[in-house]
C-alpha positions as CSV (number, residue, x, y, z in Angstrom):
1,X,-45.6,194.0,20.4
2,X,-44.6,194.7,16.9
3,X,-45.3,192.4,14.0
4,X,-41.6,192.6,13.1
5,X,-40.7,191.2,16.5
6,X,-42.2,187.8,15.7
7,X,-39.5,185.2,15.2
8,X,-40.7,182.1,13.4
9,X,-38.3,179.5,12.1
10,X,-38.1,179.1,8.3
11,X,-40.7,176.6,7.0
12,X,-40.3,175.1,3.5
13,X,-43.8,174.1,2.4
14,X,-44.7,171.4,0.0
15,X,-43.8,171.6,-3.7
16,X,-43.2,169.0,-6.5
17,X,-39.6,167.9,-6.8
18,X,-37.7,169.7,-9.5
19,X,-36.5,167.8,-12.5
20,X,-32.9,167.3,-13.5
21,X,-33.9,167.6,-17.2
22,X,-37.0,168.8,-19.0
23,X,-40.0,166.5,-19.3
24,X,-40.2,164.7,-22.7
25,X,-42.7,165.8,-25.3
26,X,-44.7,162.5,-24.7
27,X,-44.8,163.3,-21.0
28,X,-46.0,166.8,-21.7
29,X,-48.8,165.7,-24.0
30,X,-49.8,162.4,-22.5
31,X,-48.0,161.8,-19.2
32,X,-47.9,163.2,-15.7
33,X,-46.7,166.6,-16.8
34,X,-49.9,167.1,-18.9
35,X,-52.0,166.6,-15.8
36,X,-50.0,168.6,-13.3
37,X,-48.4,171.7,-14.8
38,X,-46.0,172.4,-12.0
39,X,-44.2,169.1,-12.7
40,X,-42.8,170.5,-15.9
41,X,-40.0,172.5,-14.3
42,X,-36.3,171.8,-13.8
43,X,-34.2,173.1,-11.0
44,X,-32.4,175.3,-13.6
45,X,-35.7,177.0,-14.6
46,X,-35.7,178.7,-11.1
47,X,-32.3,180.2,-11.8
48,X,-32.4,181.4,-15.4
49,X,-34.2,184.4,-16.9
50,X,-35.8,182.3,-19.7
51,X,-36.5,178.7,-20.5
52,X,-37.2,177.8,-24.1
53,X,-39.0,174.7,-25.3
54,X,-40.2,173.5,-28.7
55,X,-43.1,171.2,-28.9
56,X,-45.0,170.1,-32.1
57,X,-43.1,172.7,-34.0
58,X,-44.1,175.6,-31.7
59,X,-41.5,177.6,-29.8
60,X,-42.4,178.4,-26.2
61,X,-40.4,180.9,-24.0
62,X,-41.1,180.9,-20.3
63,X,-39.7,184.3,-19.0
64,X,-38.6,185.1,-15.5
65,X,-37.0,188.5,-15.9
66,X,-39.4,191.1,-14.4
67,X,-38.4,193.7,-17.1
68,X,-39.4,191.2,-19.8
69,X,-42.6,190.4,-17.9
70,X,-43.3,194.1,-17.8
71,X,-42.8,194.4,-21.6
72,X,-45.2,191.5,-22.4
73,X,-47.9,192.5,-19.9
74,X,-47.7,196.3,-20.0
75,X,-45.3,198.1,-22.3
76,X,-45.9,196.1,-25.5
77,X,-49.1,194.4,-24.5
78,X,-50.8,194.9,-27.9
79,X,-48.1,192.6,-29.4
80,X,-49.0,189.8,-27.0
81,X,-52.6,188.7,-27.1
82,X,-53.9,185.4,-25.7
83,X,-53.1,182.4,-27.8
84,X,-55.7,181.0,-30.2
85,X,-55.5,177.6,-28.4
86,X,-57.3,179.1,-25.3
87,X,-60.5,179.2,-27.3
88,X,-60.2,175.4,-27.8
89,X,-59.6,174.8,-24.1
90,X,-62.2,177.3,-22.7
91,X,-64.9,177.6,-25.4
92,X,-67.5,178.9,-23.0
93,X,-65.4,181.7,-21.8
94,X,-64.0,182.8,-25.1
95,X,-66.4,185.7,-25.7
96,X,-66.0,187.3,-22.3
97,X,-63.3,189.3,-20.6
98,X,-61.1,186.3,-20.1
99,X,-60.9,185.3,-23.7
100,X,-61.1,188.5,-25.8
101,X,-58.3,190.9,-26.8
102,X,-58.0,194.3,-28.4
103,X,-61.0,196.5,-28.9
104,X,-63.6,193.9,-27.7
105,X,-61.7,193.4,-24.5
106,X,-61.3,197.2,-23.9
107,X,-65.0,197.7,-24.4
108,X,-65.9,195.0,-21.9
109,X,-63.4,196.2,-19.4
110,X,-64.8,199.7,-19.6
111,X,-68.4,198.5,-19.2
112,X,-67.6,196.2,-16.3
113,X,-65.3,198.6,-14.4
114,X,-68.2,200.2,-12.4
115,X,-69.2,196.7,-11.2
116,X,-65.9,196.3,-9.4
117,X,-65.3,199.7,-7.8
118,X,-64.5,199.8,-4.1
119,X,-67.9,201.4,-3.6
120,X,-69.6,198.5,-5.4
121,X,-67.6,196.0,-3.4
122,X,-69.1,197.3,-0.2
123,X,-72.4,195.6,-1.0
124,X,-70.8,192.2,-1.0
125,X,-68.7,192.4,2.2
126,X,-71.6,191.3,4.5
127,X,-72.0,188.2,2.3
128,X,-68.4,187.2,2.9
129,X,-68.8,187.5,6.6
130,X,-72.1,185.7,6.8
131,X,-70.9,182.7,4.9
132,X,-67.6,182.6,6.9
133,X,-69.6,182.6,10.1
134,X,-72.0,179.9,8.9
135,X,-69.1,177.6,8.0
136,X,-67.5,178.3,11.4
137,X,-70.7,177.5,13.2
138,X,-70.7,174.0,11.5
139,X,-67.3,173.4,13.0
140,X,-68.3,174.1,16.6
141,X,-67.5,170.8,18.4
142,X,-66.3,170.2,22.0
143,X,-63.5,168.0,20.7
144,X,-61.0,168.6,17.8
145,X,-62.3,167.5,14.4
146,X,-60.4,166.5,11.3
147,X,-61.9,168.7,8.5
148,X,-61.0,168.9,4.8
149,X,-60.5,172.7,4.8
150,X,-60.0,172.7,1.0
151,X,-63.5,171.3,0.5
152,X,-64.9,173.6,3.1
153,X,-63.3,176.6,1.5
154,X,-64.5,175.6,-1.9
155,X,-68.1,175.2,-0.7
156,X,-67.9,178.5,1.2
157,X,-66.6,180.5,-1.8
158,X,-69.1,178.8,-4.1
159,X,-71.9,179.9,-1.8
160,X,-70.5,183.4,-1.8
161,X,-70.2,183.7,-5.6
162,X,-73.6,182.1,-6.2
163,X,-75.2,184.6,-3.8
164,X,-73.3,187.6,-5.1
165,X,-73.8,186.6,-8.8
166,X,-77.3,185.1,-8.8
167,X,-78.8,185.9,-5.4
168,X,-78.6,182.1,-4.7
169,X,-80.9,181.3,-7.6
170,X,-82.3,177.7,-7.6
171,X,-80.1,175.6,-9.8
172,X,-77.2,177.9,-9.5
173,X,-76.5,177.4,-5.8
174,X,-76.1,174.3,-3.6
175,X,-74.4,171.0,-4.0
176,X,-75.6,170.0,-7.5
177,X,-74.4,173.3,-9.1
178,X,-71.1,173.2,-7.1
179,X,-70.5,169.6,-8.3
180,X,-71.1,170.6,-12.0
181,X,-68.8,173.6,-11.7
182,X,-66.1,171.4,-10.2
183,X,-66.5,168.9,-13.0
184,X,-66.3,171.6,-15.6
185,X,-63.2,173.0,-14.1
186,X,-61.6,169.6,-13.8
187,X,-62.5,168.7,-17.4
188,X,-61.3,171.9,-19.1
189,X,-58.1,171.9,-17.0
190,X,-56.6,169.0,-18.9
191,X,-53.7,170.2,-21.0
192,X,-53.3,167.1,-23.1
193,X,-53.2,166.6,-26.8
194,X,-57.0,166.4,-27.2
195,X,-57.4,170.0,-25.9
196,X,-54.5,171.4,-28.0
197,X,-56.0,169.9,-31.1
198,X,-59.4,171.3,-30.4
199,X,-60.9,167.8,-30.0
200,X,-61.9,168.0,-26.3
201,X,-65.5,167.2,-27.2
202,X,-64.4,163.8,-28.4
203,X,-62.3,162.9,-25.4
204,X,-63.8,159.7,-24.1
205,X,-62.2,159.8,-20.6
206,X,-64.7,160.0,-17.6
207,X,-63.1,163.3,-16.5
208,X,-63.7,164.9,-19.9
209,X,-67.3,163.5,-20.1
210,X,-68.1,164.9,-16.6
211,X,-66.6,168.2,-17.7
212,X,-68.9,168.3,-20.8
213,X,-71.9,167.6,-18.6
214,X,-71.0,170.3,-16.2
215,X,-70.5,172.8,-19.1
216,X,-73.9,171.9,-20.6
217,X,-75.6,172.3,-17.2
218,X,-74.1,175.7,-16.5
219,X,-74.8,176.9,-20.1
220,X,-78.5,175.9,-19.8
221,X,-79.1,177.3,-16.3
222,X,-77.2,180.6,-16.7
223,X,-78.8,181.2,-20.2
224,X,-82.3,180.7,-18.7
225,X,-81.4,182.9,-15.7
226,X,-80.2,185.8,-17.9
227,X,-83.4,185.6,-20.0
228,X,-85.5,185.9,-16.9
229,X,-83.4,188.8,-15.7
230,X,-83.7,190.6,-19.0
231,X,-87.5,190.3,-18.8
232,X,-87.8,191.3,-15.1
233,X,-88.7,195.0,-14.7
234,X,-87.4,195.0,-11.1
235,X,-84.6,192.5,-10.8
236,X,-82.5,192.1,-7.6
237,X,-79.5,194.4,-7.4
238,X,-76.9,191.6,-7.5
239,X,-73.8,191.2,-9.6
240,X,-75.6,189.7,-12.6
241,X,-78.1,192.5,-12.8
242,X,-75.3,195.0,-12.9
243,X,-73.4,192.9,-15.5
244,X,-76.5,192.6,-17.7
245,X,-77.2,196.3,-17.4
246,X,-73.6,197.2,-18.2
247,X,-73.6,195.2,-21.5
248,X,-77.1,196.4,-22.4
249,X,-75.8,199.9,-22.5
250,X,-73.7,199.2,-25.6
251,X,-75.2,195.9,-27.1
252,X,-78.5,194.6,-28.3
253,X,-80.2,192.1,-26.0
254,X,-79.0,188.9,-27.6
255,X,-75.4,190.1,-27.7
256,X,-75.6,191.4,-24.2
257,X,-76.9,188.0,-23.0
258,X,-74.1,186.2,-24.7
259,X,-71.5,188.4,-23.1
260,X,-73.1,188.2,-19.8
261,X,-73.1,184.4,-20.1
262,X,-69.4,184.1,-20.9
263,X,-68.4,186.5,-18.1
264,X,-70.8,184.9,-15.6
265,X,-69.2,181.5,-16.2
266,X,-65.7,183.0,-15.8
267,X,-66.6,184.6,-12.5
268,X,-68.5,181.6,-11.2
269,X,-65.8,179.1,-12.1
270,X,-62.6,181.0,-11.6
271,X,-64.0,183.5,-9.0
272,X,-64.7,180.9,-6.3
273,X,-62.0,178.3,-7.2
274,X,-59.0,180.7,-6.9
275,X,-60.1,182.2,-3.6
276,X,-60.9,178.7,-2.2
277,X,-57.4,177.5,-3.0
278,X,-55.9,180.7,-1.5
279,X,-57.7,180.0,1.7
280,X,-56.7,176.3,1.8
281,X,-53.0,177.1,1.2
282,X,-53.0,179.9,3.8
283,X,-54.5,177.6,6.4
284,X,-51.9,174.9,5.5
285,X,-49.0,177.3,5.9
286,X,-50.3,178.6,9.2
287,X,-51.0,175.1,10.5
288,X,-47.3,174.4,10.1
289,X,-46.2,177.6,11.8
290,X,-47.9,177.9,15.2
291,X,-46.3,181.2,16.1
292,X,-47.4,182.8,12.9
293,X,-50.9,181.4,13.3
294,X,-51.1,182.6,16.9
295,X,-50.3,186.2,15.9
296,X,-52.7,186.1,12.9
297,X,-55.4,184.7,15.2
298,X,-54.8,187.4,17.8
299,X,-55.0,190.1,15.1
300,X,-58.2,188.6,13.8
301,X,-59.8,188.6,17.3
302,X,-58.8,192.2,17.9
303,X,-60.0,193.3,14.5
304,X,-63.5,191.8,15.2
305,X,-63.5,193.2,18.8
306,X,-62.9,196.7,17.4
307,X,-66.5,196.9,16.2
308,X,-67.9,198.4,13.0
309,X,-68.7,196.6,9.8
310,X,-66.6,194.4,7.5
311,X,-64.8,197.4,5.9
312,X,-63.6,198.5,9.4
313,X,-62.4,195.0,10.1
314,X,-60.4,194.8,6.9
315,X,-58.7,198.1,7.8
316,X,-57.3,196.6,11.0
317,X,-55.6,193.6,9.3
318,X,-51.9,194.0,8.8
319,X,-50.1,190.7,9.5
320,X,-52.9,188.6,8.2
321,X,-52.7,190.5,4.9
322,X,-49.0,189.7,4.8
323,X,-49.7,186.1,5.4
324,X,-52.2,186.0,2.5
325,X,-49.8,187.7,0.2
326,X,-47.1,185.2,1.0
327,X,-49.5,182.4,0.5
328,X,-50.3,183.8,-3.0
329,X,-46.6,184.1,-3.7
330,X,-45.9,180.4,-2.9
331,X,-49.2,179.1,-4.4
332,X,-50.4,181.7,-7.0
333,X,-54.1,181.1,-7.9
334,X,-53.3,180.9,-11.6
335,X,-49.8,179.3,-12.1
336,X,-49.4,180.4,-15.7
337,X,-50.1,183.3,-18.1
338,X,-49.8,182.5,-21.8
339,X,-49.4,185.0,-24.7
340,X,-48.5,184.7,-28.4
341,X,-46.3,187.2,-30.3
342,X,-48.0,189.0,-33.2
343,X,-44.7,190.4,-34.4
344,X,-41.0,189.9,-33.8
345,X,-39.8,191.5,-30.5
346,X,-36.8,191.7,-28.2
347,X,-37.1,190.8,-24.5
348,X,-33.8,191.6,-23.0
349,X,-31.4,189.2,-24.8
350,X,-34.2,187.0,-25.9
351,X,-35.2,187.3,-29.6
352,X,-38.9,186.6,-30.0
353,X,-40.2,185.6,-33.4
354,X,-43.8,186.2,-34.7
355,X,-45.9,183.3,-33.6
356,X,-43.7,182.3,-30.6
357,X,-45.6,181.6,-27.4
358,X,-44.6,183.5,-24.3
359,X,-45.3,182.0,-20.8
360,X,-45.2,184.1,-17.7
361,X,-45.4,181.5,-14.8
362,X,-46.0,183.0,-11.4
363,X,-45.3,179.6,-10.0
364,X,-41.7,180.0,-11.2
365,X,-41.4,183.8,-11.0
366,X,-42.5,183.8,-7.3
367,X,-39.9,181.2,-6.4
368,X,-37.0,182.4,-8.6
369,X,-33.6,182.4,-6.9
370,X,-32.5,185.6,-8.6
371,X,-35.5,187.5,-7.2
372,X,-36.1,186.3,-3.7
373,X,-34.1,185.4,-0.6
374,X,-34.7,181.8,0.4
375,X,-37.5,181.7,-2.1
376,X,-39.1,178.4,-1.1
377,X,-39.5,179.4,2.5
378,X,-42.7,180.8,4.1
379,X,-42.0,184.3,5.3
380,X,-44.9,186.7,5.6
381,X,-42.5,189.6,6.5
382,X,-41.5,189.8,2.8
383,X,-44.6,191.9,2.5
384,X,-43.9,194.3,5.3
385,X,-43.9,197.8,3.8
386,X,-40.1,198.3,3.5
387,X,-39.5,194.8,2.1
388,X,-42.3,195.1,-0.3
389,X,-41.1,198.5,-1.6
390,X,-37.8,196.9,-2.6
391,X,-39.5,194.4,-4.9
392,X,-39.8,194.9,-8.6
393,X,-43.4,195.6,-9.6
394,X,-43.4,192.6,-12.0
395,X,-41.8,189.9,-9.8
396,X,-45.0,189.4,-7.8
397,X,-48.1,189.0,-9.9
398,X,-50.6,186.7,-8.2
399,X,-53.5,188.4,-10.1
400,X,-51.6,189.1,-13.3
401,X,-50.3,192.6,-14.2
402,X,-50.8,195.5,-16.6
403,X,-54.1,196.4,-18.1
404,X,-55.3,192.8,-17.9
405,X,-54.8,192.5,-14.2
406,X,-57.6,190.5,-12.7
407,X,-60.7,192.7,-12.4
408,X,-61.9,190.8,-9.4
409,X,-58.6,191.0,-7.4
410,X,-60.0,193.4,-4.7
411,X,-63.2,191.2,-4.4
412,X,-61.1,188.0,-3.9
413,X,-58.7,189.7,-1.5
414,X,-61.4,191.1,0.7
415,X,-63.3,187.8,0.6
416,X,-60.2,185.8,1.6
417,X,-59.3,188.1,4.4
418,X,-62.7,188.3,6.0
419,X,-63.2,184.5,5.8
420,X,-59.7,184.0,7.4
421,X,-60.5,186.5,10.1
422,X,-63.7,184.7,11.2
423,X,-62.1,181.2,11.1
424,X,-58.8,182.1,12.8
425,X,-60.5,184.0,15.5
426,X,-62.5,181.0,16.5
427,X,-60.4,178.0,15.6
428,X,-56.8,176.6,15.7
429,X,-55.7,174.6,12.7
430,X,-53.1,171.8,13.0
431,X,-51.6,169.3,10.6
432,X,-53.0,165.7,10.5
433,X,-50.2,163.4,11.6
434,X,-49.0,161.2,8.7
435,X,-50.9,163.1,6.0
436,X,-48.6,164.2,3.1
437,X,-49.8,167.5,1.5
438,X,-49.1,167.6,-2.3
439,X,-49.6,170.2,-5.0
440,X,-51.6,169.5,-8.1
441,X,-52.3,171.9,-10.9
442,X,-54.3,172.2,-14.1
443,X,-55.5,175.8,-14.5
444,X,-55.3,176.4,-10.7
445,X,-53.1,175.2,-7.9
446,X,-54.8,173.1,-5.3
447,X,-53.9,170.5,-2.6
448,X,-54.1,167.0,-4.1
449,X,-56.9,165.0,-2.6
450,X,-58.0,167.8,-0.4
451,X,-56.4,169.3,2.7
452,X,-57.4,167.7,6.0
453,X,-56.5,169.7,9.1
454,X,-57.3,169.2,12.8
455,X,-59.7,172.0,13.7
456,X,-59.9,172.9,17.4
457,X,-62.1,175.5,19.0
458,X,-60.1,178.3,20.7
459,X,-60.7,179.0,24.3
C-alpha cells in the first residue's frame, strides 16, 4: 500500500479567530495581543504580501512574499540584523549565537559547526530513544488514561537536553530545573511595554518575578558548571564539553565561559521547548485523524521491527516525517523572525527605510492563501517529494532560513521523529471529549493549558 493511497478527510485544526481589523496599539502593548502573538492578525494578513503597522513611532512590515523573505534572510542578510530590542527581552542570550550578528556571529557559528555535524549527532540518538522509551513505560496501563501530552513532551525533551548538554548534572536536571526553565521562558516571552522599554527587571507581575528567579537560578548553576568543566582534565564528552572546547580554541577562558553560558541557556531553553511543542501539536493532529495516525503507527512499528540502531530507524520513516513537517507548517516552533534595516532597501514593491522593522512570520507565511492550497487544513502529503519540490524554498521555514537557519534543526528533527516512533508504535492517542484545544504564543507556539489526550495501549 502506497502512502499516497491514504485518503483522509480534510481536518481544520485549531487556530485563533482572525480579526476584521488590526489590534489597537493599547491592545498590542497591554492587552490580549501582547500576551498571545498569533492574535494580532487579520484575515487580510493571510492574503496580502505585506502588512505594515506603526507603533510608538516605529514602522513594522510583516512580509509574506517568499522572494522578499529570501532577500531579508539570504540575499541581503547583512542589511537585516536582529533588532536592538531583542537584547532587552533576552539579556541572558544576547552574547550567544541567538543574539549576535556580523563577525561575532560568524565566528561562533564556525566554532560551533562541528558540534552539530551528522556524525556528532549520532552520539545523541540513543538518548532520544531511551527517554522516549522511559516515558512510554510510564504510560503502560491496562485501561486508557488521560495524559497531558504537552507536559509529558516537555519533561521528556528537557530530560534529553539536560543529558545531552550537561550529562544530567545535579541542579541542571529534574523537576526543579525544569520548573525554573519554564518560568524563565514564560517571563521573557512577554511582549508588553515593560520589555520593549527595557524595564523587564522592574515588572512587578508574578509571571515576571518568577521569570527573574528562573534566570538567576540558571545563570548561577550553569556558570558554576562551566567553571568545573574548565577545571576538569577529563570531562565527559557531552555537548557542553564540546561547546567549551570550541570556544576555548579562539577565546581566553573568561570569554569562552561567557559565550558557553549564553549558548547553553539558548539550547537549554529553546532546544527543548520547541521540540516539545512540535511533539504535542503532532499528536494533537494525529489524534483528530485516525486514518493518518494508523498509518504513522504502522510505519513506526515496521521501522522498529527492521532492527538496527536509531539511525537505521530514522531512515525508514517516510510518512511520519511528512506528518512532522506538516505539524511544523501549521504550528511553527518560533512564530516570528524579526529584523531591522540598516539601510534603505526595496522588497518587491515595498520601500524599506533605514530603521524599519521587518517581520517574517512563519505563522502567517505557512498559512498564506497565495502560497498554499487549503492552507488551514492538515495534509501531510504536501510534503511528498513531488509536492515539496513545487514549493518555493522560502515559503516553508520552520527553522528559519539562510545562513542563520537554526543550527540545531537536525538535532530537533531526529529527536522528534524518534520519540514519535516509540510512542506511536505502542499507543493510540484520542481527543478528550469536551476539551477545547487552543493556541497560545509568546516566543513559541504551545497548546493553552496543556494538551490532554486519551492514551490507549495498542494491541
